[in-house]
N, C-alpha and C positions, 0 to 999 in steps of 0.2 A: 397298195400298202406303203406307208411311210414310217420312218423311225427317226426321231430326234431326241438324243439323250434319254433313251429308254422308253420314249413314247411311241406307241404303235397304233395305227388306225387300220382296221380291217373292214373292207366293204363286201367281202365274200363270206359265205357261211361254211367254208371249208376248215379243216383242222388247222390250228395255229399253235406252234410249239413256242412256249414262253421260255425265256432265259432268266437266270438269277439276277442279271443286271437290269432287268426291266423294273421300272417304278410305276408306270402308268400305261395301261392298255385300254384303248377305246375301240369298241366295235360299232360300226355304223349300219349300212344297209337299210332295208325298210322295216326291220324289227320283227318280221314274221317268220324268219328262219330259225334254225338251230345252229348256234355258234359253238364250236368245240375247241377247247384249249387243253394242251398237255402241260401240266404244271411242272416246274423245275423240280428235280429230285432233291430230297432233303436228307436221305441217309445213304450209307454204303458208298461204293464207288460210283461217281456220277456217270450216268449213261451218255451224257453229252456235256461239253463245256465244264464249267465249275459247279460245285454243289452249292445249293442255297443254304447259307448259314442261318443259325437260329436268330430270329428277329428280323430277317429279310421280309420286306413288305411288297405286296403287289396290289394295285388298284385297278379293278376292271370297271369301266364306265360304259353305259349304253347311250350312244348319241343318235339312235334311230328315232323313228316317229311312232312306233307302236311297241307292244309287249313282245319281247324276244325270249328265247330259251338259251341258257348257257349250259353246255354239256362239258363235264370235267373228266379228263383222262389222267390217270395216275401211273406212276412207275410201279413195277412189281414189288419193289422194296418199300413203297409208301402206302399209306392208307387212304388219303383223300383230304377232304375239307370237313371239319367239324364245326357245328354251330353250338348247340347246347344239349344234344342227345348223344346216345351211344352209337348212333348210326352216322357214318360219314356221308356227306352230301355229294352226289354225282351229277345232279341236274337241278336247275332252278330257273324260275322265270324272273325277268328283270323289266321293270317299267322304263319307258323312254326317259332319258335324262337322269337316271339313278345309277348308283355305283355301289360296289362292295370292296372293302379293303381286307386283304388276307395277310396273315403273318406266318412265317415258317417257324415251326416248333423245334426244328433241327433234329427231331428224333422219329421221323416217319410220317408226319402229317402237317397240314396247314390248318389254321383256324381263323374264323372270321372275327375281326376286331371292330369293324364298323360296316354299316350297310343296313341299318334298321328300317329303311323306308321301302324296301322292295321285297323282302323275303315273305313268301306265303307261309307263315308260321301259325301254329294253333294256340288258342287261348280259351279261357272259360267265359261264358256269358251266364252267370248265375242268376236264377230267378229270385226276386224278392217276393216273399209270400205273405198272405194275410187270409184269415178266415175267422168265422164266428163259431166258437165251440158250442154255443147254445143253439145254433141253427140245426134243423133236422137234415139239411143238405150240405153239411160241412164235415170235413175230417175233424177228429177230436184230439185234444192234447192228452198224451199219456206219459207217465214218468218212466224213465229207463234208468234212473239212479237218483242219488241225493241231489236235488236242485237242478236236474236236467230233464227237460221234457221235449218230446218230438211229436209230430203229427202222425196219428194212427188212422189207417184206411181200412174200411170194410168193403169187400168185393160187392159190386152192384148186382151181381148175379144171385146173391143169396136172399134177395127180397128186401122190401122196405125202400126207403129213400137212398138214392145214390150218395156216396160220400166223396166230396171233391174239395179242392183247395185252389184259391186264386193266386196268380202270380203276375208280376209285371217287371219289365226291365227296358232300359233304353239301349239301343244298339250302339256299340262303341264306334267312334269316328274312324278307327283304323280298319274296320271291316272291309274286305276286298270284294264283297258282293257274290261270293261263291256259296255253294250249298253248305248247310250247317248240320251238325250231328247232335240231335237231341237225345238225352238219356236221363234215366231216373235211378237213383241209388236207394236201396231199401233193405230191410231185414224182417223176416217173419216174426210175428209176436209169439208163435209157438212153432216148434220144429215140425217139418213136413217131409216124410219119406216118400220118394218117388216109387210108383208101382206101374206095371203095364207099360203104356205108351209114354209115361213120365209126366212131369209137372210143367205147366205153361202158365206164366204170370203175364197178364196183359194190362198195360196202362194206356189210357187215351188222353191226349192233350188237345183241347180245342183252343185255337188262338187266332188273333187278328192283329193287324198292324195299324197303328195310328201315326200318320206322318207329322213331322215337326212343323213349327210355324203357325201362323194365325189360322190357316185353312183347316188344319187338323182333320184331314181326310181319313176316314176309317173304312177299311176294306172288308170284304166278306170273310167269314170265319173259315178256318181250315182245320181238318182233323189230322192228327199225327198219332199213329199207333206204335207203342214201344213194347217189346216182348222180351221175356227171359224164359229159357227152356232148360230143364234138367232131366235127362233121360234115365239116370240112375243115381242112387245115393240119397242124401238127406239135406234139405235146406235147414241150416242151423240158426239159432237165435243170437249167436255172437258173430255172425258173418255178414259182410256187406255184399249185396248182389246188384248187378247192373242190367237194366232193361234198356235196349237201344232201338232206334227207328229201324224198321226192317228186320230186327232181330239179329242183324249181322253188320252193325255199324254202317248202315247205308245213309249217306247224307240226304237231307231234305231241303228242297228249294224253298226259300222264303219269298213267296210271291209279293211283289209290290213293296218290298222292304228297301230301305235306304239307310245309310249311316245316320245316326241320331234319331231314328224313328223309335217309337215305343212299341213293345210287344206286350199285349194283354192276353193272358192265357188262363185256362182252367184245367186242372189235373185231376184225373179220376182213376181209381183202381177198378178196371172194367171186370176182370174175372181172374179167379185162381182155380185152375183145374188140375186134377191128378187122375191119370188114366182116362181122360175125357169127361170126368165127373166134376161138377162144381164143388168147390171147397169153401168152408167158412173161415179159413185161416186169414187173420188180419195182418197188415203189413205196416211197419214203422218206416216213415220217410226219412232217409239220411241226407238226401240232397236231390236237387232237380236243376239241371242246367243244360246248356248246349255248348259244344265245342265249335268255335268259329275261326276262320282263317283271317289273320290280320297282317297288314304290311308293316311289321315291326318285329322286334326281337321276340322270340318265343321258342317253342319246340317244333322240330321238323315233323314229328309224328303226332297224330291226333291223341294217342294214348301213350305218353312217354313212360319210360321205366321209372319206378320209384327210386 
C-alpha cells in the first residue's frame, strides 16, 4: 500500500479504512476478489480521526484487469451510499479501469455523484408494438376512454384463433449482458373474482434475436412464459397487474444476444383460469417490456419504489 497526498493503492483484498482526508483511492490486484472499504464517518462524534464534512469527496478507482467487487462498511451512526433508490448500496461490481466518485452529505450518508460507467443498474427495454386489427390472429384495439385505445387480448384457450401482438426493439448499447426480466402489464376487461385454487393468468412470448451488421444472423426462437396468480380477492377493471417470467421475477437469459441486436417477439395471452377452469375474460395490455441491467445511472432495484 502507498499513500501520496491522499492517494492510496491497495493490492490486497482485505478491509481498508478510509479517512476524510483521502481524495483518491485506487485498488489493484487481479480484480477477482472482494475489496472492502470502511467509509469515513459523516455524523455524530467521529469514531476515528476527523469527521467527513458535507461536500467531502472520495474517488474509488479500479486499476485491476477484471471485474472486482467493492464491499462498503458503514459506521453505526451512518446509513451508507445512496444512488437513486431508497436502499443504500453496500456492495457493487466495478469494471477494470472504472471509478466512482462519492460525496458526503454530512448528515449520515454518502451519495454517488459520478460513476455512470460501471454500476449494474436497472432500466426498461420497452417493446415497440404493431398488429393488424383486421387479422384473425391479432389482438384487437379497444377503447378505454375518450380518444384512448389499447390492445385487447382473448385467451387462446377459449377456442378460435389465438390473439397475439408483434413487438420489436433494439438492445441498448449499455446492456451488461446479464439476464433480463420480462413482464407484461395488463387489466381485465371485466372483473374476475378468485375462487377455489384462485386465478392464474398466463402470457407467452416467443422471441428471437437478430444480430446487427450486414450479416443479420437470426437465431432460433425461444419461449418465455409470464404468469400472474391471485389466490383470493377480485381482479378489478381499474387496476394494473403484472405478469413476470417465472411468476416470481426470475430473470431470463437472452441467448445469443449482444448490445445493439434486435429483439423480435410475439406476445400471446395463453390462458386465464379460475379454480383450474378456463375463463373467457379478456385482458387490456397496458405495457410490455423487460428490465435489463445497464452500466449507467439507473436504479439499484429492478422494481424501484414509485
